[in-house]
VEXDREN-2710 file (C-alpha; in Angstrom, 1 decimal):
% VEXDREN-2710
k/r/px/py/pz
1/UNK/-26.3/-5.6/8.3
2/UNK/-22.6/-4.5/9.1
3/UNK/-21.6/-8.0/9.3
4/UNK/-22.9/-8.6/5.8
5/UNK/-21.1/-5.7/4.3
6/UNK/-17.8/-7.0/6.1
7/UNK/-18.4/-10.3/4.4
8/UNK/-18.9/-8.6/1.0
9/UNK/-15.7/-6.8/1.6
10/UNK/-14.0/-10.2/2.3
11/UNK/-15.6/-11.9/-0.9
12/UNK/-14.8/-8.9/-3.1
13/UNK/-10.8/-10.3/-2.6
14/UNK/-12.0/-14.1/-2.9
15/UNK/-14.5/-14.1/-5.9
16/UNK/-11.4/-14.4/-8.3
17/UNK/-11.0/-17.7/-6.8
18/UNK/-14.5/-18.6/-6.6
19/UNK/-14.5/-22.1/-8.2
20/UNK/-11.5/-23.2/-5.8
21/UNK/-13.2/-21.8/-2.7
22/UNK/-16.2/-23.6/-3.5
23/UNK/-14.2/-26.6/-4.0
24/UNK/-12.4/-26.4/-0.7
25/UNK/-15.7/-25.5/0.9
26/UNK/-17.2/-28.7/-0.2
27/UNK/-14.4/-30.8/1.2
28/UNK/-14.1/-28.6/4.5
29/UNK/-17.8/-29.7/5.0
30/UNK/-16.9/-33.5/4.4
31/UNK/-14.0/-32.9/6.8
32/UNK/-16.4/-31.4/9.4
33/UNK/-19.0/-34.1/9.2
34/UNK/-16.4/-36.8/9.7
35/UNK/-15.1/-35.0/12.7
36/UNK/-18.5/-34.6/14.1
37/UNK/-18.9/-38.2/13.8
38/UNK/-16.0/-39.3/15.7
39/UNK/-17.5/-38.8/19.5
40/UNK/-20.7/-40.3/18.3
41/UNK/-18.5/-43.5/16.9
42/UNK/-16.5/-43.5/20.3
43/UNK/-19.5/-43.3/22.7
44/UNK/-21.1/-46.0/20.7
45/UNK/-18.0/-48.2/20.8
46/UNK/-18.0/-47.5/24.8
47/UNK/-21.7/-48.7/24.8
48/UNK/-21.0/-52.1/22.8
49/UNK/-17.8/-52.7/24.9
50/UNK/-19.6/-52.6/28.2
51/UNK/-23.1/-53.5/27.3
52/UNK/-22.4/-56.3/24.5
53/UNK/-18.5/-57.7/25.2
54/UNK/-19.3/-60.4/23.1
55/UNK/-19.8/-58.4/19.8
56/UNK/-16.2/-58.5/19.2
57/UNK/-16.6/-58.2/15.3
58/UNK/-18.9/-55.3/15.6
59/UNK/-16.2/-53.6/18.0
60/UNK/-13.8/-54.3/15.3
61/UNK/-16.0/-52.6/12.6
62/UNK/-16.5/-49.5/15.1
63/UNK/-12.9/-49.2/15.5
64/UNK/-12.4/-49.5/11.5
65/UNK/-15.2/-46.5/11.1
66/UNK/-13.6/-44.5/14.0
67/UNK/-10.0/-44.6/12.3
68/UNK/-11.2/-44.1/9.0
69/UNK/-13.3/-41.0/9.9
70/UNK/-10.4/-39.7/12.3
71/UNK/-7.7/-40.3/9.6
72/UNK/-10.0/-39.2/6.5
73/UNK/-11.0/-35.9/8.5
74/UNK/-7.3/-35.0/9.6
75/UNK/-6.2/-35.6/5.9
76/UNK/-8.9/-33.4/4.3
77/UNK/-8.6/-30.6/6.8
78/UNK/-5.0/-30.2/6.5
79/UNK/-5.4/-30.3/2.4
80/UNK/-8.1/-27.7/2.9
81/UNK/-5.7/-25.5/5.2
82/UNK/-2.7/-25.7/2.8
83/UNK/-5.1/-24.7/-0.2
84/UNK/-6.5/-22.0/1.9
85/UNK/-3.2/-20.6/2.9
86/UNK/-2.4/-20.3/-0.8
87/UNK/-5.5/-18.7/-1.7
88/UNK/-4.8/-16.5/1.3
89/UNK/-1.6/-15.6/0.1
90/UNK/-2.8/-14.9/-3.6
91/UNK/-5.7/-12.8/-2.2
92/UNK/-3.4/-10.5/-0.1
93/UNK/-0.9/-10.2/-3.1
94/UNK/-3.7/-9.0/-5.3
95/UNK/-4.6/-6.4/-2.4
96/UNK/-1.2/-5.3/-2.4
97/UNK/-0.6/-4.9/-6.2
98/UNK/-4.1/-3.2/-6.5
99/UNK/-3.1/-0.8/-3.8
100/UNK/0.1/0.1/-5.4
101/UNK/-1.4/0.4/-8.9
102/UNK/-4.0/2.7/-7.4
103/UNK/-1.9/4.7/-5.4
104/UNK/0.6/5.2/-8.1
105/UNK/-2.4/6.4/-10.3
106/UNK/-3.6/8.9/-7.7
107/UNK/-2.8/12.7/-8.5
108/UNK/-0.1/14.2/-7.1
109/UNK/-2.0/16.6/-4.7
110/UNK/-2.6/13.1/-2.7
111/UNK/0.9/12.4/-2.6
112/UNK/1.8/16.0/-1.7
113/UNK/-0.3/15.8/1.4
114/UNK/0.1/12.2/2.6
115/UNK/3.0/10.6/4.3
116/UNK/4.6/7.7/2.3
117/UNK/5.4/5.8/5.7
118/UNK/1.7/6.1/6.5
119/UNK/0.2/4.7/3.4
120/UNK/3.0/2.1/3.4
121/UNK/1.9/0.9/6.6
122/UNK/-1.9/0.8/5.6
123/UNK/-0.9/-1.4/2.9
124/UNK/1.5/-3.9/4.8
125/UNK/-1.0/-4.3/7.6
126/UNK/-4.1/-4.9/5.1
127/UNK/-2.1/-7.5/3.4
128/UNK/-1.2/-9.4/6.7
129/UNK/-4.7/-9.2/8.0
130/UNK/-6.2/-10.2/4.8
131/UNK/-4.1/-13.3/4.7
132/UNK/-4.8/-14.1/8.4
133/UNK/-8.8/-14.0/7.9
134/UNK/-8.5/-16.0/4.8
135/UNK/-6.1/-18.7/6.3
136/UNK/-7.3/-18.8/9.9
137/UNK/-11.1/-17.9/9.9
138/UNK/-12.2/-19.0/6.2
139/UNK/-10.3/-22.3/6.1
140/UNK/-10.1/-23.1/9.6
141/UNK/-12.2/-21.7/12.1
142/UNK/-15.5/-21.9/9.7
143/UNK/-14.9/-25.6/9.1
144/UNK/-14.4/-25.9/12.9
145/UNK/-17.5/-24.2/13.4
146/UNK/-19.5/-26.4/11.0
147/UNK/-17.9/-29.5/13.0
148/UNK/-19.7/-28.1/16.2
149/UNK/-23.1/-27.5/14.2
150/UNK/-23.0/-31.2/12.8
151/UNK/-22.2/-32.6/16.1
152/UNK/-24.8/-30.7/18.0
153/UNK/-27.3/-32.2/15.2
154/UNK/-26.0/-35.7/15.8
155/UNK/-26.3/-35.2/19.7
156/UNK/-29.8/-34.1/19.4
157/UNK/-31.0/-37.4/17.8
158/UNK/-28.8/-39.3/20.6
159/UNK/-29.7/-37.2/23.7
160/UNK/-31.6/-34.0/23.2
161/UNK/-31.1/-32.9/27.1
162/UNK/-27.0/-32.7/26.3
163/UNK/-27.4/-31.3/22.8
164/UNK/-29.6/-28.4/24.4
165/UNK/-26.8/-27.7/27.2
166/UNK/-24.1/-27.3/24.6
167/UNK/-26.2/-25.0/22.5
168/UNK/-26.8/-22.9/25.3
169/UNK/-23.1/-23.0/26.1
170/UNK/-21.9/-22.0/22.6
171/UNK/-24.5/-19.2/22.3
172/UNK/-23.5/-17.6/25.7
173/UNK/-19.7/-17.9/24.5
174/UNK/-20.4/-16.2/21.3
175/UNK/-22.6/-13.6/22.9
176/UNK/-19.7/-12.6/25.4
177/UNK/-17.4/-12.6/22.6
178/UNK/-19.1/-10.5/20.4
179/UNK/-20.1/-8.0/23.4
180/UNK/-16.7/-7.8/24.7
181/UNK/-15.0/-7.3/21.2
182/UNK/-17.0/-4.2/20.5
183/UNK/-14.8/-1.9/22.6
184/UNK/-11.8/-3.8/21.1
185/UNK/-12.9/-3.0/17.5
186/UNK/-13.1/0.9/18.5
187/UNK/-9.6/0.6/19.9
188/UNK/-8.1/-1.1/16.9
189/UNK/-9.1/1.9/14.8
190/UNK/-7.0/4.2/17.3
191/UNK/-4.1/1.6/17.3
192/UNK/-4.0/1.9/13.5
193/UNK/-3.8/5.6/13.3
194/UNK/-1.1/5.3/16.0
195/UNK/0.7/2.6/14.0
196/UNK/0.6/4.4/10.8
197/UNK/1.8/7.7/12.6
198/UNK/4.6/5.9/14.4
199/UNK/5.9/4.0/11.3
200/UNK/5.2/6.9/9.0
201/UNK/7.7/8.8/11.2
202/UNK/10.3/6.2/11.3
203/UNK/10.2/5.6/7.4
204/UNK/10.4/9.4/7.0
205/UNK/13.7/9.4/9.5
206/UNK/15.1/6.3/7.6
207/UNK/14.9/8.0/4.1
208/UNK/16.7/10.8/5.8
209/UNK/19.6/9.0/7.5
210/UNK/22.2/11.5/5.5
211/UNK/20.4/14.6/6.7
212/UNK/20.1/13.2/10.4
213/UNK/24.0/12.3/10.5
214/UNK/24.8/15.7/8.6
215/UNK/22.9/17.5/11.6
216/UNK/24.7/15.2/14.0
217/UNK/21.0/14.5/15.2
218/UNK/21.0/10.9/15.9
219/UNK/20.4/11.3/19.5
220/UNK/17.6/13.7/18.9
221/UNK/16.0/11.4/16.2
222/UNK/16.2/8.4/18.9
223/UNK/14.4/10.5/21.2
224/UNK/11.8/11.3/18.8
225/UNK/11.4/7.7/17.6
226/UNK/11.0/6.7/21.2
227/UNK/8.6/9.2/22.0
228/UNK/6.4/7.7/19.1
229/UNK/6.7/4.3/19.7
230/UNK/7.2/4.0/23.6
231/UNK/4.9/6.7/24.6
232/UNK/2.2/7.3/22.1
233/UNK/1.9/3.8/20.3
234/UNK/2.6/1.7/23.7
235/UNK/0.1/3.9/25.5
236/UNK/-2.6/3.2/22.9
237/UNK/-1.7/-0.6/22.8
238/UNK/-1.7/-1.2/26.4
239/UNK/-5.1/-0.3/26.4
240/UNK/-5.9/-2.5/23.7
241/UNK/-4.3/-5.3/25.3
242/UNK/-6.0/-4.7/28.7
243/UNK/-9.1/-5.0/26.7
244/UNK/-8.1/-8.2/25.0
245/UNK/-7.1/-10.1/28.4
246/UNK/-10.3/-8.7/29.8
247/UNK/-12.0/-10.7/26.9
248/UNK/-9.9/-13.8/27.4
249/UNK/-10.8/-13.9/31.2
250/UNK/-14.5/-13.4/30.7
251/UNK/-14.3/-16.2/28.0
252/UNK/-12.3/-18.8/30.4
253/UNK/-14.6/-18.0/33.3
254/UNK/-17.5/-18.9/31.2
255/UNK/-16.4/-21.8/29.5
256/UNK/-15.3/-23.3/32.9
257/UNK/-18.8/-22.8/34.3
258/UNK/-20.6/-23.8/31.4
259/UNK/-18.4/-27.2/31.2
260/UNK/-19.2/-27.9/34.9
261/UNK/-23.0/-27.5/34.3
262/UNK/-23.2/-29.6/30.9
263/UNK/-20.9/-32.3/32.2
264/UNK/-22.2/-32.4/35.5
265/UNK/-25.8/-32.7/34.0
266/UNK/-24.3/-35.6/31.9
267/UNK/-23.1/-37.4/35.3
268/UNK/-26.5/-36.6/36.9
269/UNK/-28.3/-38.1/34.0
270/UNK/-25.8/-41.3/34.1
271/UNK/-26.4/-41.6/38.0
272/UNK/-30.3/-41.7/37.2
273/UNK/-29.8/-44.0/34.4
274/UNK/-31.0/-42.1/31.9
275/UNK/-27.8/-42.2/29.8
276/UNK/-25.1/-44.9/29.2
277/UNK/-21.7/-44.5/29.9
278/UNK/-21.0/-44.3/26.0
279/UNK/-23.3/-41.2/26.0
280/UNK/-21.6/-40.0/28.9
281/UNK/-18.3/-40.1/27.0
282/UNK/-20.0/-39.1/24.0
283/UNK/-21.1/-35.9/25.5
284/UNK/-17.5/-35.5/26.9
285/UNK/-16.2/-36.0/23.1
286/UNK/-18.5/-33.1/22.0
287/UNK/-17.6/-30.7/24.8
288/UNK/-13.8/-31.4/23.9
289/UNK/-15.0/-30.8/20.0
290/UNK/-16.4/-27.6/20.8
291/UNK/-13.4/-26.4/23.1
292/UNK/-10.8/-25.5/20.5
293/UNK/-13.2/-23.8/18.1
294/UNK/-14.7/-21.8/21.1
295/UNK/-11.4/-20.9/22.7
296/UNK/-10.3/-19.8/19.0
297/UNK/-13.7/-17.8/18.5
298/UNK/-12.2/-14.9/20.8
299/UNK/-8.9/-14.6/18.7
300/UNK/-10.8/-15.1/15.5
301/UNK/-13.4/-12.9/16.0
302/UNK/-10.9/-10.3/17.2
303/UNK/-8.7/-11.1/14.1
304/UNK/-12.0/-10.6/11.9
305/UNK/-13.2/-7.5/13.4
306/UNK/-10.1/-5.6/13.7
307/UNK/-8.6/-7.0/10.2
308/UNK/-11.6/-5.8/8.6
309/UNK/-11.2/-2.4/10.2
310/UNK/-7.6/-2.5/8.8
311/UNK/-8.7/-3.2/5.4
312/UNK/-11.2/-0.4/5.5
313/UNK/-8.5/2.0/6.3
314/UNK/-6.9/1.0/3.2
315/UNK/-10.2/0.8/1.3
316/UNK/-10.6/4.8/2.1
317/UNK/-7.3/5.3/0.0
318/UNK/-8.5/2.9/-2.6
319/UNK/-11.9/4.8/-2.9
320/UNK/-10.0/8.1/-3.7
321/UNK/-10.3/9.0/-7.3
322/UNK/-7.6/8.4/-9.5
323/UNK/-6.3/10.6/-12.1
324/UNK/-8.5/11.1/-15.3
325/UNK/-6.4/10.1/-18.0
326/UNK/-8.6/10.8/-20.6
327/UNK/-8.0/7.6/-22.7
328/UNK/-10.2/8.8/-25.6
329/UNK/-8.5/11.9/-25.6
330/UNK/-6.7/13.4/-28.4
331/UNK/-3.4/12.5/-29.5
332/UNK/-1.1/14.7/-31.7
333/UNK/0.5/12.6/-34.3
334/UNK/3.4/14.8/-34.8
335/UNK/3.6/17.3/-32.1
336/UNK/5.9/20.5/-32.6
337/UNK/5.9/21.3/-28.7
338/UNK/4.4/25.0/-28.8
339/UNK/3.2/25.9/-25.3
340/UNK/0.8/28.8/-24.7
341/UNK/-0.9/29.7/-21.4
342/UNK/-3.9/31.9/-21.8
343/UNK/-5.0/33.8/-18.7
344/UNK/-4.2/30.9/-16.3
345/UNK/-4.8/31.4/-12.5
346/UNK/-4.2/28.4/-10.2
347/UNK/-4.6/28.1/-6.5
348/UNK/-3.9/24.6/-4.2
349/UNK/-6.3/26.1/-1.6
350/UNK/-9.6/28.4/-2.4
351/UNK/-8.7/31.9/-1.9
352/UNK/-4.8/31.7/-1.9
353/UNK/-4.0/32.0/-5.4
354/UNK/-0.2/30.9/-6.5
355/UNK/-0.6/31.9/-10.3
356/UNK/-2.3/34.8/-11.6
357/UNK/-3.6/35.5/-15.0
358/UNK/-0.6/34.1/-16.5
359/UNK/-0.2/34.7/-20.3
360/UNK/2.7/33.7/-22.6
361/UNK/3.9/31.7/-25.7
362/UNK/6.8/29.3/-25.8
363/UNK/7.6/28.7/-29.4
364/UNK/8.3/25.2/-30.6
365/UNK/12.1/24.3/-29.8
366/UNK/12.6/27.6/-28.0
367/UNK/14.4/27.9/-24.4
368/UNK/12.1/29.5/-21.8
369/UNK/13.6/30.6/-18.4
370/UNK/11.5/31.1/-15.2
371/UNK/13.0/33.5/-12.7
372/UNK/11.6/34.7/-9.2
373/UNK/12.2/34.3/-5.5
374/UNK/11.2/31.4/-3.6
375/UNK/7.5/30.7/-3.6
376/UNK/6.4/32.8/-6.4
377/UNK/5.1/29.9/-8.5
378/UNK/7.8/28.6/-10.7
379/UNK/7.5/25.0/-10.1
380/UNK/3.8/25.2/-10.1
381/UNK/3.7/26.7/-13.5
382/UNK/5.9/23.8/-14.9
383/UNK/3.7/21.1/-13.0
384/UNK/0.7/22.6/-14.9
385/UNK/2.3/21.9/-18.2
386/UNK/2.2/18.1/-17.3
387/UNK/-1.3/18.5/-15.6
388/UNK/-0.3/17.5/-12.5
389/UNK/-2.7/20.0/-11.3
390/UNK/-5.5/21.6/-13.6
391/UNK/-5.7/25.2/-13.8
392/UNK/-8.8/26.8/-12.0
393/UNK/-9.0/29.6/-14.9
394/UNK/-7.8/29.7/-18.2
395/UNK/-6.2/27.6/-20.6
396/UNK/-2.8/25.8/-21.3
397/UNK/-2.5/24.9/-25.2
398/UNK/0.2/22.4/-27.0
399/UNK/0.0/23.3/-30.5
400/UNK/-3.3/25.1/-30.4
401/UNK/-4.9/22.1/-28.3
402/UNK/-6.1/22.6/-24.5
403/UNK/-4.0/20.0/-22.9
404/UNK/-7.3/19.1/-20.9
405/UNK/-8.7/17.7/-24.2
406/UNK/-5.6/15.5/-24.9
407/UNK/-4.9/11.7/-23.8
408/UNK/-2.8/12.5/-20.5
409/UNK/-0.5/9.4/-21.0
410/UNK/0.3/10.8/-24.3
411/UNK/0.9/14.5/-22.9
412/UNK/3.4/13.3/-20.6
413/UNK/5.2/10.6/-22.7
414/UNK/6.5/13.7/-24.6
415/UNK/7.6/15.8/-21.4
416/UNK/10.7/14.8/-19.6
417/UNK/11.6/16.3/-16.3
418/UNK/15.1/16.6/-15.0
419/UNK/15.0/18.0/-11.2
420/UNK/17.6/19.8/-9.3
421/UNK/17.4/16.9/-6.9
422/UNK/17.7/13.4/-8.6
423/UNK/15.8/10.5/-7.2
424/UNK/16.9/7.0/-8.6
425/UNK/15.5/3.6/-7.9
426/UNK/17.7/1.2/-6.0
427/UNK/18.3/-0.6/-9.2
428/UNK/21.1/-1.0/-11.9
429/UNK/22.4/2.0/-13.7
430/UNK/20.6/0.1/-17.1
431/UNK/17.4/0.0/-15.3
432/UNK/17.4/3.7/-14.0
433/UNK/18.1/5.0/-17.7
434/UNK/15.6/2.3/-19.2
435/UNK/12.9/3.7/-16.8
436/UNK/12.4/6.7/-19.3
437/UNK/11.8/4.1/-22.2
438/UNK/10.7/0.6/-20.9
439/UNK/11.0/-1.0/-24.3
440/UNK/14.6/0.6/-24.7
441/UNK/17.5/-1.8/-26.3
442/UNK/21.0/-1.9/-24.6
443/UNK/22.1/0.0/-27.2
444/UNK/19.6/2.8/-27.0
445/UNK/20.7/2.7/-23.2
446/UNK/24.4/3.0/-24.3
447/UNK/23.8/5.9/-26.7
448/UNK/21.7/8.0/-24.1
449/UNK/24.5/7.2/-21.6
450/UNK/27.2/8.8/-24.2
451/UNK/25.1/11.6/-24.8
452/UNK/24.7/12.4/-21.4
453/UNK/28.3/12.3/-20.5
454/UNK/27.6/9.3/-18.3
455/UNK/29.2/6.4/-20.4
456/UNK/32.8/6.9/-19.3
457/UNK/32.2/6.5/-15.5
458/UNK/29.3/3.9/-15.8
459/UNK/32.1/1.6/-17.7
460/UNK/34.5/2.6/-14.8
461/UNK/32.4/0.3/-12.4
462/UNK/33.0/-3.2/-12.1
463/UNK/29.6/-4.4/-12.9
464/UNK/29.4/-1.4/-15.4
465/UNK/25.7/-0.8/-16.6
466/UNK/24.7/-3.7/-14.1
467/UNK/25.9/-1.7/-11.1
468/UNK/23.3/-1.3/-8.3
469/UNK/23.1/2.3/-7.3
470/UNK/21.6/2.3/-4.0
471/UNK/18.5/3.7/-2.5
472/UNK/17.8/7.1/-4.2
473/UNK/21.1/6.6/-6.1
474/UNK/23.3/6.9/-2.6
475/UNK/26.2/5.3/-4.4
476/UNK/26.9/7.7/-6.9
477/UNK/28.0/11.2/-7.0
478/UNK/25.5/14.3/-7.4
479/UNK/27.0/14.9/-10.8
480/UNK/26.8/11.3/-11.8
481/UNK/23.1/11.2/-10.7
482/UNK/22.4/14.1/-12.7
483/UNK/23.8/12.6/-16.1
484/UNK/21.8/9.1/-15.4
485/UNK/18.8/11.4/-15.2
486/UNK/19.8/13.3/-18.1
487/UNK/20.2/9.9/-20.0
488/UNK/16.8/8.8/-18.8
489/UNK/15.4/12.0/-20.5
490/UNK/17.3/11.5/-23.6
491/UNK/16.3/8.0/-23.9
492/UNK/12.4/9.2/-24.3
493/UNK/13.2/11.9/-26.8
494/UNK/10.7/14.2/-25.7
495/UNK/9.0/17.1/-27.5
496/UNK/9.2/19.4/-24.1
497/UNK/11.7/19.4/-21.5
498/UNK/11.5/20.7/-18.0
499/UNK/14.8/21.4/-16.2
500/UNK/15.2/22.4/-12.5
501/UNK/18.5/24.0/-12.7
502/UNK/20.9/21.1/-12.0
503/UNK/24.5/22.6/-11.8
504/UNK/24.1/24.9/-9.0
505/UNK/26.0/22.4/-6.6
506/UNK/28.5/20.8/-8.8
507/UNK/32.2/21.3/-8.8
508/UNK/33.6/22.9/-12.0
509/UNK/34.5/19.9/-14.2
510/UNK/31.1/18.0/-13.2
511/UNK/29.3/21.1/-14.1
512/UNK/30.8/21.2/-17.5
513/UNK/30.1/17.8/-18.3
514/UNK/26.3/18.0/-17.2
515/UNK/26.1/21.4/-19.0
516/UNK/27.4/19.6/-22.2
517/UNK/24.9/16.9/-21.6
518/UNK/22.1/19.6/-21.3
519/UNK/23.0/21.2/-24.2
520/UNK/22.6/18.2/-26.1
521/UNK/19.1/17.4/-24.5
522/UNK/17.9/21.0/-25.1
523/UNK/18.7/21.0/-28.8
524/UNK/15.5/21.3/-30.7
525/UNK/13.2/20.8/-28.0
526/UNK/10.9/23.4/-26.2
527/UNK/12.6/23.8/-22.7
528/UNK/11.4/25.5/-19.7
529/UNK/14.1/26.1/-17.0
530/UNK/13.7/26.8/-13.4
531/UNK/16.6/29.1/-12.9
532/UNK/18.3/29.7/-9.7
533/UNK/21.7/31.1/-11.4
534/UNK/20.9/33.8/-13.6
535/UNK/24.3/33.4/-15.3
536/UNK/23.2/30.3/-16.9
537/UNK/20.2/31.7/-19.0
538/UNK/21.6/34.3/-20.7
539/UNK/21.0/32.7/-23.9
540/UNK/17.4/31.8/-23.3
541/UNK/14.9/32.7/-25.9
542/UNK/12.6/34.2/-23.3
543/UNK/12.7/34.8/-19.6
544/UNK/9.6/35.1/-17.4
545/UNK/10.0/37.0/-14.5
546/UNK/7.3/35.9/-11.8
547/UNK/6.7/37.7/-8.6
548/UNK/3.5/37.2/-6.4
549/UNK/2.2/34.6/-9.0
550/UNK/2.1/37.1/-11.9
551/UNK/4.7/37.5/-14.8
552/UNK/5.9/41.2/-14.4
553/UNK/8.7/41.0/-17.1
554/UNK/9.0/38.7/-20.1
555/UNK/11.9/39.2/-22.8
556/UNK/15.6/38.1/-23.6
557/UNK/18.5/38.8/-20.8
558/UNK/19.5/42.0/-22.9
559/UNK/16.2/43.3/-23.1
560/UNK/15.3/43.0/-19.3
561/UNK/18.8/44.4/-18.2
562/UNK/17.9/47.5/-20.4
563/UNK/14.6/47.9/-18.3
564/UNK/16.3/48.1/-15.2
565/UNK/13.3/46.2/-13.4
566/UNK/12.7/43.1/-11.6
567/UNK/15.1/40.9/-13.3
568/UNK/17.8/43.4/-13.5
569/UNK/17.5/43.8/-9.5
570/UNK/17.6/39.7/-9.4
571/UNK/20.8/39.9/-11.8
572/UNK/22.7/42.8/-9.8
573/UNK/22.1/41.0/-6.5
574/UNK/23.4/37.8/-7.8
575/UNK/26.6/39.8/-9.5
576/UNK/27.1/41.6/-6.0
577/UNK/27.2/38.1/-4.0
578/UNK/29.9/36.8/-6.3
579/UNK/31.9/40.0/-6.2
END
């Protein structure tokens, strides 16, 4: 039953190519029949030569048929193998693209909990194993297995005793392989986890090379990586390889003994005059026909079982529910951008609330600043506006409509986010800006860059807008990256803007340029600013002060200073630090 479920899983990725698979299967069966005929023709040829040496024309005819069968079988097999490899590549690419699309559409909570490197390792290994299963097993091993079956059928009509011997040989070999492979499959699951863990950590390290170097931690990271690979992964792999070689040893011993029994039986029958020399050669030919697929069976069975286990690991991710984009949800034709929180509460884990009974109104086109210590819920609050997470209680309204009732793609398209730590794609400047609006023209990109005070430095690059920015924008300065991000937000023409204050780590000139760009970006848009420096939000229309997940104060800068409450304490503390 399990093998049927695994076959169904494999077929899920092959059914797209159903017609071509069916055609190749027909040709593969034809090649198998021709391959199975070769030992029979060879045996008949020996008998004709030894028993009827005068039948020269018949010998030539048999030689012609033998040559035709051998060449045709080889040609068809190679063609099937080539086309099978093409299907394997296509199917594995389908799997990778499907996985990438699915994972991108998973909620943010999934990505917050999983290591990117682990997920990448799952995709990479599943891609490789799916190709191997299709290429090596479906279009190589199974046709060879069919050759064995056809050969045994032919041998039954020629000499049933030899055929029975080969049947027992094949069945015994299969039984040993399947039995000895069970612990291999169990160990493969453990190996997959160790592999994903090690490569997940390695990916994390390579993504943070600057941090490693800034901490002079190259030695520490090298030791950590060696521990993951040379101790943890190597230990699991050593046990796995031990089981693998044990399987090969038992296979070799069984095949050697079975070969001696079957071929020895054939010699005995020859000595007693039961069979001819041609039938002895024929039996030797069928033993040779059986040998290669049998030797390969252990490898392919292990590859199939471990490959399916690996694909199932990826299927666990693919079975996770993607975000509900509410495609039939409401779309506001001309959104104003007014946001209202009504008694909103939220927790990532049950019993540990992050936000408690949050209520406020952000009028359209106004600037709202969020103030509070680390971990008070500022980022969570703005994440709720984009519905990265859904409130456990209460409502968030856009122009009076509950955002849960809106089309999610529509909601996110009218919101732009400029984070403090900018992440760019390893692509051109032009394409990084265009990411905010995929159908943007070059003129629109240049307009956005000019509005973001980015055009001048972009034009100074030798490749200008076609300059590659490096992984995560490493070839650009912090200020340049922030202006690219602002251009990316501007080109979207959002109604709602979320800013994680982006000027705290800049020099004076860069800060001035970024602030000018932000002022253009903010104008006429409902803006939420996660504030780190209170001096930058004095002109906010409303300031929300969060403590322990609650809004403890709200008002303008002057109103809150007069209260001499929580905001005044924050402001005084920053002022004293500056003094």
